[in-house]
N, C-alpha and C positions, 0 to 999 in steps of 0.2 A: 800341705795339710797335715798330716804327718810328726814332719820332722816339729809345729811347734805346737801339737799337742804332748810330746815325750816332754820339748821344753814346758813344759807348762807343772808337768808332771813332777815335772822335780824341781823347778822351783817352790813348788807349793810343797815336798815333804823334805826342801830343804827349808822355809819359812814355819810348818812344826813343828821339824827340832831346835830348831831357834824357840820358839816355843816352849818345846820339854824343856829345853835348857832354864827359860825364865826362869817356867815355874819350880820344877826343882831342886832349884841347882841357884836361885836368885843369878844368875848369872846370862844378858844378854850376846851373842860372842857376837852380831851388827856393828853394836855398839862400842864393844870392845876393840874392833877394828876401825873403828873410823872416828872413836876419840868421843864416842857418846854419841848418845839419843840421839840429839839434836842440830846433829852435824850437819849439810847438808848429804855425805854420803850415802851415812847412814837410813837420811832421806832418804835420796834415791832409792835405796834395796826396800825398805817395806813398802815402798809406793810399786816396784816388780813386784814386787809379788805375792801383790796386794792384785796386783790385773792380771796375772798369772793366776790369782782363783778363783776369780772373776770370770780372767775366761772359761778358767774346770767345771765353773758351773753351766757349762751348752756343751760339754761331753757327757751331761746325765740324759740328755737323747737316743745318742748312738752305747751306749750303758745301759739301756734299759731297753733295749728293740729284740725280737728278737729271730731268731736268725733265717 
């Protein structure tokens, strides 16, 4: 389970960095790699990052627990 947590965190961070790039420079790294935001590859990446973000919501319970 720890591996899934780390993978989820990495994907959420990469997604956040992509949005930072979009906000600051109007440059979408994912769509640039896959040839546009409407392409299947881009959509798959966006979906995977979104699912990772949903999974990361479950980590709040672990973070807020007292030791």
